[in-house]
All heavy atoms as TSV, in Angstrom:
chain	resi	resn	atom	element	x	y	z
A	1	MET	N	N	7.348	-20.003	-51.721
A	1	MET	CA	C	7.517	-21.206	-52.512
A	1	MET	C	C	8.167	-20.852	-53.837
A	1	MET	O	O	7.941	-19.787	-54.391
A	1	MET	CB	C	6.167	-21.863	-52.789
A	1	MET	CG	C	5.457	-22.403	-51.573
A	1	MET	SD	S	3.857	-23.112	-52.008
A	1	MET	CE	C	4.269	-24.823	-51.989
A	2	GLU	N	N	8.924	-21.798	-54.337
A	2	GLU	CA	C	9.539	-21.593	-55.636
A	2	GLU	C	C	8.531	-21.868	-56.746
A	2	GLU	O	O	7.500	-22.496	-56.531
A	2	GLU	CB	C	10.734	-22.523	-55.798
A	2	GLU	CG	C	11.891	-22.179	-54.894
A	2	GLU	CD	C	13.094	-23.031	-55.197
A	2	GLU	OE1	O	13.219	-23.512	-56.337
A	2	GLU	OE2	O	13.909	-23.215	-54.298
A	3	LYS	N	N	8.859	-21.393	-57.932
A	3	LYS	CA	C	7.961	-21.548	-59.071
A	3	LYS	C	C	7.697	-23.017	-59.362
A	3	LYS	O	O	6.567	-23.415	-59.638
A	3	LYS	CB	C	8.582	-20.869	-60.285
A	3	LYS	CG	C	7.773	-21.001	-61.537
A	3	LYS	CD	C	8.504	-20.361	-62.709
A	3	LYS	CE	C	7.792	-20.647	-63.975
A	3	LYS	NZ	N	8.224	-21.877	-64.607
A	4	THR	N	N	8.722	-23.847	-59.270
A	4	THR	CA	C	8.553	-25.266	-59.563
A	4	THR	C	C	7.615	-25.933	-58.560
A	4	THR	O	O	6.780	-26.762	-58.936
A	4	THR	CB	C	9.920	-25.977	-59.518
A	4	THR	OG1	O	10.838	-25.242	-60.319
A	4	THR	CG2	C	9.816	-27.391	-60.033
A	5	GLU	N	N	7.733	-25.560	-57.285
A	5	GLU	CA	C	6.861	-26.130	-56.260
A	5	GLU	C	C	5.407	-25.727	-56.488
A	5	GLU	O	O	4.502	-26.537	-56.302
A	5	GLU	CB	C	7.307	-25.678	-54.875
A	5	GLU	CG	C	8.641	-26.239	-54.448
A	5	GLU	CD	C	9.133	-25.635	-53.148
A	5	GLU	OE1	O	8.598	-24.584	-52.742
A	5	GLU	OE2	O	10.038	-26.209	-52.548
A	6	VAL	N	N	5.198	-24.501	-56.896
A	6	VAL	CA	C	3.837	-24.025	-57.146
A	6	VAL	C	C	3.252	-24.731	-58.362
A	6	VAL	O	O	2.070	-25.103	-58.373
A	6	VAL	CB	C	3.815	-22.495	-57.327
A	6	VAL	CG1	C	2.441	-22.008	-57.716
A	6	VAL	CG2	C	4.278	-21.810	-56.056
A	7	GLU	N	N	4.065	-24.925	-59.400
A	7	GLU	CA	C	3.579	-25.648	-60.572
A	7	GLU	C	C	3.197	-27.083	-60.207
A	7	GLU	O	O	2.169	-27.590	-60.651
A	7	GLU	CB	C	4.636	-25.651	-61.669
A	7	GLU	CG	C	4.788	-24.312	-62.355
A	7	GLU	CD	C	5.879	-24.324	-63.400
A	7	GLU	OE1	O	6.672	-25.287	-63.439
A	7	GLU	OE2	O	5.943	-23.365	-64.177
A	8	LEU	N	N	4.026	-27.746	-59.408
A	8	LEU	CA	C	3.709	-29.113	-58.985
A	8	LEU	C	C	2.453	-29.154	-58.125
A	8	LEU	O	O	1.655	-30.091	-58.228
A	8	LEU	CB	C	4.884	-29.722	-58.235
A	8	LEU	CG	C	6.087	-30.096	-59.095
A	8	LEU	CD1	C	7.237	-30.590	-58.222
A	8	LEU	CD2	C	5.712	-31.139	-60.117
A	9	LEU	N	N	2.267	-28.157	-57.271
A	9	LEU	CA	C	1.053	-28.079	-56.460
A	9	LEU	C	C	-0.178	-27.958	-57.350
A	9	LEU	O	O	-1.187	-28.618	-57.124
A	9	LEU	CB	C	1.139	-26.900	-55.495
A	9	LEU	CG	C	-0.105	-26.630	-54.657
A	9	LEU	CD1	C	-0.306	-27.764	-53.663
A	9	LEU	CD2	C	0.021	-25.312	-53.944
A	10	GLY	N	N	-0.084	-27.135	-58.375
A	10	GLY	CA	C	-1.205	-26.985	-59.306
A	10	GLY	C	C	-1.522	-28.277	-60.034
A	10	GLY	O	O	-2.688	-28.649	-60.192
A	11	VAL	N	N	-0.492	-28.994	-60.459
A	11	VAL	CA	C	-0.704	-30.271	-61.145
A	11	VAL	C	C	-1.314	-31.295	-60.186
A	11	VAL	O	O	-2.236	-32.030	-60.545
A	11	VAL	CB	C	0.629	-30.789	-61.730
A	11	VAL	CG1	C	0.493	-32.214	-62.223
A	11	VAL	CG2	C	1.090	-29.877	-62.858
A	12	GLN	N	N	-0.837	-31.331	-58.944
A	12	GLN	CA	C	-1.365	-32.280	-57.965
A	12	GLN	C	C	-2.833	-31.989	-57.653
A	12	GLN	O	O	-3.648	-32.915	-57.581
A	12	GLN	CB	C	-0.548	-32.237	-56.684
A	12	GLN	CG	C	0.817	-32.859	-56.817
A	12	GLN	CD	C	1.665	-32.662	-55.584
A	12	GLN	OE1	O	1.320	-31.897	-54.695
A	12	GLN	NE2	N	2.788	-33.351	-55.535
A	13	LEU	N	N	-3.183	-30.720	-57.471
A	13	LEU	CA	C	-4.577	-30.377	-57.205
A	13	LEU	C	C	-5.476	-30.767	-58.376
A	13	LEU	O	O	-6.578	-31.277	-58.181
A	13	LEU	CB	C	-4.712	-28.878	-56.919
A	13	LEU	CG	C	-4.240	-28.395	-55.557
A	13	LEU	CD1	C	-4.278	-26.868	-55.509
A	13	LEU	CD2	C	-5.082	-28.980	-54.459
A	14	THR	N	N	-4.994	-30.546	-59.588
A	14	THR	CA	C	-5.778	-30.900	-60.764
A	14	THR	C	C	-5.986	-32.404	-60.849
A	14	THR	O	O	-7.095	-32.873	-61.128
A	14	THR	CB	C	-5.082	-30.383	-62.038
A	14	THR	OG1	O	-4.871	-28.983	-61.907
A	14	THR	CG2	C	-5.909	-30.661	-63.270
A	15	LEU	N	N	-4.934	-33.180	-60.586
A	15	LEU	CA	C	-5.052	-34.637	-60.651
A	15	LEU	C	C	-5.961	-35.187	-59.561
A	15	LEU	O	O	-6.752	-36.105	-59.808
A	15	LEU	CB	C	-3.669	-35.280	-60.569
A	15	LEU	CG	C	-2.785	-35.092	-61.798
A	15	LEU	CD1	C	-1.421	-35.710	-61.565
A	15	LEU	CD2	C	-3.437	-35.692	-63.028
A	16	VAL	N	N	-5.870	-34.646	-58.352
A	16	VAL	CA	C	-6.758	-35.087	-57.281
A	16	VAL	C	C	-8.209	-34.769	-57.627
A	16	VAL	O	O	-9.109	-35.588	-57.418
A	16	VAL	CB	C	-6.356	-34.441	-55.931
A	16	VAL	CG1	C	-7.433	-34.645	-54.886
A	16	VAL	CG2	C	-5.040	-35.011	-55.445
A	17	GLY	N	N	-8.446	-33.594	-58.180
A	17	GLY	CA	C	-9.797	-33.244	-58.615
A	17	GLY	C	C	-10.309	-34.176	-59.695
A	17	GLY	O	O	-11.463	-34.613	-59.664
A	18	LEU	N	N	-9.454	-34.528	-60.640
A	18	LEU	CA	C	-9.843	-35.448	-61.703
A	18	LEU	C	C	-10.169	-36.831	-61.137
A	18	LEU	O	O	-11.157	-37.459	-61.536
A	18	LEU	CB	C	-8.723	-35.548	-62.734
A	18	LEU	CG	C	-8.969	-36.460	-63.930
A	18	LEU	CD1	C	-10.126	-35.915	-64.754
A	18	LEU	CD2	C	-7.723	-36.578	-64.761
A	19	LEU	N	N	-9.357	-37.298	-60.197
A	19	LEU	CA	C	-9.629	-38.595	-59.587
A	19	LEU	C	C	-10.945	-38.597	-58.815
A	19	LEU	O	O	-11.695	-39.577	-58.857
A	19	LEU	CB	C	-8.480	-38.996	-58.661
A	19	LEU	CG	C	-7.182	-39.407	-59.348
A	19	LEU	CD1	C	-6.086	-39.666	-58.328
A	19	LEU	CD2	C	-7.398	-40.625	-60.218
A	20	LEU	N	N	-11.240	-37.507	-58.110
A	20	LEU	CA	C	-12.506	-37.429	-57.392
A	20	LEU	C	C	-13.695	-37.472	-58.349
A	20	LEU	O	O	-14.703	-38.123	-58.067
A	20	LEU	CB	C	-12.564	-36.157	-56.542
A	20	LEU	CG	C	-11.790	-36.175	-55.233
A	20	LEU	CD1	C	-11.859	-34.804	-54.571
A	20	LEU	CD2	C	-12.320	-37.231	-54.294
A	21	VAL	N	N	-13.575	-36.790	-59.463
A	21	VAL	CA	C	-14.676	-36.776	-60.430
A	21	VAL	C	C	-14.855	-38.157	-61.055
A	21	VAL	O	O	-15.975	-38.651	-61.197
A	21	VAL	CB	C	-14.424	-35.710	-61.524
A	21	VAL	CG1	C	-15.388	-35.876	-62.678
A	21	VAL	CG2	C	-14.543	-34.324	-60.927
A	22	VAL	N	N	-13.752	-38.813	-61.400
A	22	VAL	CA	C	-13.844	-40.096	-62.100
A	22	VAL	C	C	-14.300	-41.219	-61.176
A	22	VAL	O	O	-15.191	-41.998	-61.521
A	22	VAL	CB	C	-12.486	-40.442	-62.755
A	22	VAL	CG1	C	-12.471	-41.870	-63.255
A	22	VAL	CG2	C	-12.202	-39.484	-63.892
A	23	PHE	N	N	-13.708	-41.329	-59.997
A	23	PHE	CA	C	-13.975	-42.483	-59.145
A	23	PHE	C	C	-15.198	-42.326	-58.243
A	23	PHE	O	O	-15.758	-43.319	-57.793
A	23	PHE	CB	C	-12.755	-42.812	-58.290
A	23	PHE	CG	C	-11.622	-43.391	-59.094
A	23	PHE	CD1	C	-10.387	-42.769	-59.113
A	23	PHE	CD2	C	-11.790	-44.542	-59.831
A	23	PHE	CE1	C	-9.345	-43.294	-59.847
A	23	PHE	CE2	C	-10.758	-45.074	-60.572
A	23	PHE	CZ	C	-9.531	-44.444	-60.588
A	24	PHE	N	N	-15.602	-41.097	-57.948
A	24	PHE	CA	C	-16.733	-40.890	-57.049
A	24	PHE	C	C	-17.856	-40.126	-57.736
A	24	PHE	O	O	-18.471	-39.242	-57.152
A	24	PHE	CB	C	-16.281	-40.129	-55.795
A	24	PHE	CG	C	-15.277	-40.878	-54.970
A	24	PHE	CD1	C	-13.952	-40.505	-54.970
A	24	PHE	CD2	C	-15.670	-41.939	-54.190
A	24	PHE	CE1	C	-13.023	-41.191	-54.207
A	24	PHE	CE2	C	-14.751	-42.636	-53.428
A	24	PHE	CZ	C	-13.428	-42.261	-53.433
A	25	GLU	N	N	-18.129	-40.464	-58.993
A	25	GLU	CA	C	-19.116	-39.704	-59.747
A	25	GLU	C	C	-20.542	-39.879	-59.231
A	25	GLU	O	O	-21.386	-39.034	-59.447
A	25	GLU	CB	C	-19.054	-40.065	-61.223
A	25	GLU	CG	C	-19.401	-41.501	-61.521
A	25	GLU	CD	C	-19.316	-41.793	-62.996
A	25	GLU	OE1	O	-19.818	-40.977	-63.773
A	25	GLU	OE2	O	-18.738	-42.830	-63.348
A	26	SER	N	N	-20.832	-40.970	-58.529
A	26	SER	CA	C	-22.205	-41.191	-58.071
A	26	SER	C	C	-22.440	-40.708	-56.639
A	26	SER	O	O	-23.568	-40.719	-56.173
A	26	SER	CB	C	-22.547	-42.674	-58.174
A	26	SER	OG	O	-21.682	-43.417	-57.349
A	27	VAL	N	N	-21.385	-40.299	-55.935
A	27	VAL	CA	C	-21.527	-39.812	-54.556
A	27	VAL	C	C	-21.592	-38.291	-54.630
A	27	VAL	O	O	-20.678	-37.655	-55.133
A	27	VAL	CB	C	-20.336	-40.269	-53.698
A	27	VAL	CG1	C	-20.517	-39.826	-52.257
A	27	VAL	CG2	C	-20.162	-41.769	-53.778
A	28	PHE	N	N	-22.648	-37.695	-54.067
A	28	PHE	CA	C	-22.981	-36.300	-54.375
A	28	PHE	C	C	-21.862	-35.271	-54.230
A	28	PHE	O	O	-21.514	-34.644	-55.212
A	28	PHE	CB	C	-24.204	-35.831	-53.585
A	28	PHE	CG	C	-24.378	-34.350	-53.625
A	28	PHE	CD1	C	-24.618	-33.709	-54.822
A	28	PHE	CD2	C	-24.242	-33.595	-52.493
A	28	PHE	CE1	C	-24.754	-32.342	-54.884
A	28	PHE	CE2	C	-24.374	-32.228	-52.544
A	28	PHE	CZ	C	-24.637	-31.603	-53.731
A	29	PRO	N	N	-21.272	-35.017	-53.062
A	29	PRO	CA	C	-20.414	-33.835	-53.004
A	29	PRO	C	C	-19.052	-34.012	-53.673
A	29	PRO	O	O	-18.413	-33.036	-54.019
A	29	PRO	CB	C	-20.244	-33.576	-51.505
A	29	PRO	CG	C	-20.462	-34.884	-50.862
A	29	PRO	CD	C	-21.425	-35.632	-51.754
A	30	TYR	N	N	-18.618	-35.245	-53.889
A	30	TYR	CA	C	-17.258	-35.443	-54.385
A	30	TYR	C	C	-17.006	-34.952	-55.806
A	30	TYR	O	O	-15.957	-34.363	-56.069
A	30	TYR	CB	C	-16.844	-36.910	-54.241
A	30	TYR	CG	C	-16.737	-37.348	-52.805
A	30	TYR	CD1	C	-17.436	-38.443	-52.336
A	30	TYR	CD2	C	-15.949	-36.642	-51.909
A	30	TYR	CE1	C	-17.350	-38.830	-51.011
A	30	TYR	CE2	C	-15.861	-37.028	-50.584
A	30	TYR	CZ	C	-16.553	-38.122	-50.146
A	30	TYR	OH	O	-16.467	-38.498	-48.845
A	31	PRO	N	N	-17.912	-35.156	-56.759
A	31	PRO	CA	C	-17.648	-34.602	-58.090
A	31	PRO	C	C	-17.562	-33.080	-58.089
A	31	PRO	O	O	-16.734	-32.498	-58.780
A	31	PRO	CB	C	-18.822	-35.081	-58.939
A	31	PRO	CG	C	-19.317	-36.278	-58.245
A	31	PRO	CD	C	-19.080	-36.033	-56.791
A	32	LEU	N	N	-18.401	-32.428	-57.299
A	32	LEU	CA	C	-18.354	-30.969	-57.227
A	32	LEU	C	C	-17.037	-30.498	-56.609
A	32	LEU	O	O	-16.397	-29.572	-57.116
A	32	LEU	CB	C	-19.540	-30.454	-56.416
A	32	LEU	CG	C	-19.693	-28.942	-56.328
A	32	LEU	CD1	C	-19.870	-28.352	-57.716
A	32	LEU	CD2	C	-20.858	-28.584	-55.434
A	33	VAL	N	N	-16.620	-31.159	-55.543
A	33	VAL	CA	C	-15.332	-30.830	-54.918
A	33	VAL	C	C	-14.190	-31.115	-55.892
A	33	VAL	O	O	-13.229	-30.355	-55.993
A	33	VAL	CB	C	-15.152	-31.625	-53.603
A	33	VAL	CG1	C	-13.747	-31.477	-53.053
A	33	VAL	CG2	C	-16.176	-31.188	-52.570
A	34	GLY	N	N	-14.314	-32.198	-56.639
A	34	GLY	CA	C	-13.289	-32.527	-57.632
A	34	GLY	C	C	-13.178	-31.479	-58.724
A	34	GLY	O	O	-12.082	-31.107	-59.134
A	35	LEU	N	N	-14.325	-30.999	-59.192
A	35	LEU	CA	C	-14.296	-29.946	-60.209
A	35	LEU	C	C	-13.685	-28.658	-59.663
A	35	LEU	O	O	-12.907	-27.987	-60.351
A	35	LEU	CB	C	-15.709	-29.680	-60.728
A	35	LEU	CG	C	-16.292	-30.742	-61.645
A	35	LEU	CD1	C	-17.741	-30.426	-61.970
A	35	LEU	CD2	C	-15.483	-30.850	-62.910
A	36	LEU	N	N	-14.025	-28.324	-58.422
A	36	LEU	CA	C	-13.452	-27.122	-57.815
A	36	LEU	C	C	-11.934	-27.265	-57.629
A	36	LEU	O	O	-11.180	-26.320	-57.889
A	36	LEU	CB	C	-14.129	-26.823	-56.484
A	36	LEU	CG	C	-15.590	-26.378	-56.583
A	36	LEU	CD1	C	-16.194	-26.223	-55.193
A	36	LEU	CD2	C	-15.707	-25.087	-57.355
A	37	LEU	N	N	-11.489	-28.443	-57.180
A	37	LEU	CA	C	-10.051	-28.666	-57.040
A	37	LEU	C	C	-9.349	-28.599	-58.395
A	37	LEU	O	O	-8.240	-28.091	-58.497
A	37	LEU	CB	C	-9.781	-30.025	-56.391
A	37	LEU	CG	C	-9.905	-30.099	-54.887
A	37	LEU	CD1	C	-9.709	-31.531	-54.416
A	37	LEU	CD2	C	-8.911	-29.192	-54.202
A	38	GLY	N	N	-10.003	-29.114	-59.416
A	38	GLY	CA	C	-9.433	-29.034	-60.755
A	38	GLY	C	C	-9.290	-27.601	-61.239
A	38	GLY	O	O	-8.274	-27.225	-61.817
A	39	LEU	N	N	-10.313	-26.794	-60.979
A	39	LEU	CA	C	-10.237	-25.382	-61.378
A	39	LEU	C	C	-9.157	-24.631	-60.603
A	39	LEU	O	O	-8.387	-23.852	-61.176
A	39	LEU	CB	C	-11.593	-24.708	-61.165
A	39	LEU	CG	C	-12.694	-25.093	-62.129
A	39	LEU	CD1	C	-14.019	-24.469	-61.701
A	39	LEU	CD2	C	-12.335	-24.639	-63.524
A	40	VAL	N	N	-9.098	-24.871	-59.300
A	40	VAL	CA	C	-8.079	-24.204	-58.478
A	40	VAL	C	C	-6.683	-24.654	-58.896
A	40	VAL	O	O	-5.770	-23.829	-59.039
A	40	VAL	CB	C	-8.326	-24.483	-56.977
A	40	VAL	CG1	C	-7.144	-24.057	-56.138
A	40	VAL	CG2	C	-9.586	-23.789	-56.513
A	41	GLY	N	N	-6.506	-25.942	-59.119
A	41	GLY	CA	C	-5.195	-26.452	-59.534
A	41	GLY	C	C	-4.745	-25.895	-60.872
A	41	GLY	O	O	-3.588	-25.528	-61.046
A	42	THR	N	N	-5.689	-25.822	-61.807
A	42	THR	CA	C	-5.351	-25.273	-63.118
A	42	THR	C	C	-4.986	-23.799	-63.020
A	42	THR	O	O	-4.019	-23.340	-63.635
A	42	THR	CB	C	-6.530	-25.466	-64.084
A	42	THR	OG1	O	-6.840	-26.859	-64.150
A	42	THR	CG2	C	-6.191	-24.965	-65.464
A	43	SER	N	N	-5.732	-23.044	-62.225
A	43	SER	CA	C	-5.429	-21.617	-62.099
A	43	SER	C	C	-4.107	-21.398	-61.371
A	43	SER	O	O	-3.341	-20.498	-61.733
A	43	SER	CB	C	-6.566	-20.888	-61.395
A	43	SER	OG	O	-6.707	-21.351	-60.076
A	44	VAL	N	N	-3.796	-22.220	-60.366
A	44	VAL	CA	C	-2.501	-22.105	-59.673
A	44	VAL	C	C	-1.364	-22.412	-60.637
A	44	VAL	O	O	-0.358	-21.697	-60.686
A	44	VAL	CB	C	-2.458	-23.054	-58.452
A	44	VAL	CG1	C	-1.046	-23.222	-57.925
A	44	VAL	CG2	C	-3.365	-22.539	-57.349
A	45	PHE	N	N	-1.514	-23.457	-61.421
A	45	PHE	CA	C	-0.471	-23.828	-62.375
A	45	PHE	C	C	-0.266	-22.741	-63.424
A	45	PHE	O	O	0.867	-22.344	-63.710
A	45	PHE	CB	C	-0.834	-25.149	-63.060
A	45	PHE	CG	C	0.140	-25.553	-64.115
A	45	PHE	CD1	C	1.366	-26.085	-63.758
A	45	PHE	CD2	C	-0.152	-25.395	-65.452
A	45	PHE	CE1	C	2.278	-26.457	-64.732
A	45	PHE	CE2	C	0.746	-25.754	-66.428
A	45	PHE	CZ	C	1.971	-26.295	-66.074
A	46	LEU	N	N	-1.363	-22.247	-63.991
A	46	LEU	CA	C	-1.229	-21.228	-65.029
A	46	LEU	C	C	-0.683	-19.917	-64.470
A	46	LEU	O	O	0.103	-19.233	-65.138
A	46	LEU	CB	C	-2.579	-21.000	-65.710
A	46	LEU	CG	C	-3.063	-22.149	-66.590
A	46	LEU	CD1	C	-4.443	-21.839	-67.147
A	46	LEU	CD2	C	-2.087	-22.426	-67.709
A	47	THR	N	N	-1.069	-19.570	-63.257
A	47	THR	CA	C	-0.545	-18.345	-62.632
A	47	THR	C	C	0.959	-18.472	-62.419
A	47	THR	O	O	1.713	-17.518	-62.679
A	47	THR	CB	C	-1.253	-18.081	-61.299
A	47	THR	OG1	O	-2.654	-17.987	-61.539
A	47	THR	CG2	C	-0.754	-16.793	-60.667
A	48	ALA	N	N	1.417	-19.627	-61.960
A	48	ALA	CA	C	2.856	-19.828	-61.760
A	48	ALA	C	C	3.596	-19.817	-63.085
A	48	ALA	O	O	4.699	-19.289	-63.169
A	48	ALA	CB	C	3.100	-21.145	-61.039
A	49	LEU	N	N	2.978	-20.366	-64.111
A	49	LEU	CA	C	3.619	-20.414	-65.414
A	49	LEU	C	C	3.716	-19.027	-66.037
A	49	LEU	O	O	4.753	-18.635	-66.565
A	49	LEU	CB	C	2.830	-21.353	-66.323
A	49	LEU	CG	C	3.465	-21.786	-67.614
A	49	LEU	CD1	C	4.698	-22.614	-67.337
A	49	LEU	CD2	C	2.474	-22.580	-68.430
A	50	ILE	N	N	2.630	-18.256	-65.935
A	50	ILE	CA	C	2.594	-16.941	-66.563
A	50	ILE	C	C	3.410	-15.913	-65.769
A	50	ILE	O	O	4.031	-15.026	-66.354
A	50	ILE	CB	C	1.130	-16.474	-66.718
A	50	ILE	CG1	C	0.440	-17.330	-67.769
A	50	ILE	CG2	C	1.037	-15.009	-67.086
A	50	ILE	CD1	C	-1.040	-17.073	-67.892
A	51	SER	N	N	3.457	-16.048	-64.446
A	51	SER	CA	C	4.147	-15.034	-63.645
A	51	SER	C	C	5.629	-14.989	-63.930
A	51	SER	O	O	6.259	-13.953	-63.775
A	51	SER	CB	C	3.917	-15.311	-62.154
A	51	SER	OG	O	4.583	-16.494	-61.767
A	52	ASP	N	N	6.207	-16.101	-64.376
A	52	ASP	CA	C	7.631	-16.107	-64.679
A	52	ASP	C	C	7.918	-15.483	-66.041
A	52	ASP	O	O	8.959	-14.879	-66.237
A	52	ASP	CB	C	8.151	-17.541	-64.648
A	52	ASP	CG	C	9.658	-17.604	-64.685
A	52	ASP	OD1	O	10.301	-16.758	-64.033
A	52	ASP	OD2	O	10.191	-18.478	-65.388
A	53	THR	N	N	6.987	-15.616	-66.977
A	53	THR	CA	C	7.233	-15.112	-68.332
A	53	THR	C	C	6.546	-13.786	-68.602
A	53	THR	O	O	6.739	-13.212	-69.659
A	53	THR	CB	C	6.712	-16.148	-69.355
A	53	THR	OG1	O	5.313	-16.357	-69.145
A	53	THR	CG2	C	7.438	-17.467	-69.210
A	54	TRP	N	N	5.728	-13.313	-67.666
A	54	TRP	CA	C	5.029	-12.051	-67.885
A	54	TRP	C	C	6.024	-10.887	-67.794
A	54	TRP	O	O	6.840	-10.853	-66.900
A	54	TRP	CB	C	3.940	-11.899	-66.807
A	54	TRP	CG	C	2.892	-10.899	-67.167
A	54	TRP	CD1	C	2.841	-9.627	-66.727
A	54	TRP	CD2	C	1.764	-11.080	-68.020
A	54	TRP	NE1	N	1.741	-9.001	-67.274
A	54	TRP	CE2	C	1.076	-9.870	-68.051
A	54	TRP	CE3	C	1.300	-12.144	-68.763
A	54	TRP	CZ2	C	-0.077	-9.701	-68.799
A	54	TRP	CZ3	C	0.162	-11.970	-69.514
A	54	TRP	CH2	C	-0.518	-10.761	-69.531
A	55	PRO	N	N	5.950	-9.925	-68.718
A	55	PRO	CA	C	6.951	-8.829	-68.707
A	55	PRO	C	C	6.808	-7.901	-67.525
A	55	PRO	O	O	5.868	-7.778	-66.879
A	55	PRO	CB	C	6.662	-8.062	-69.993
A	55	PRO	CG	C	5.376	-8.561	-70.526
A	55	PRO	CD	C	5.041	-9.833	-69.825
């Protein structure tokens, strides 16, 4: 995958996680899954961002 595709994947995972946390906060497993997706999305995005500029 190209760097841009990986960055977009990270942003999409983060947004899906945020939506799960916001809209399904009272249903048990969804907020936890949303938080995990948010963490994974953020780490994917930051890894793609740093890997291009890392010396």
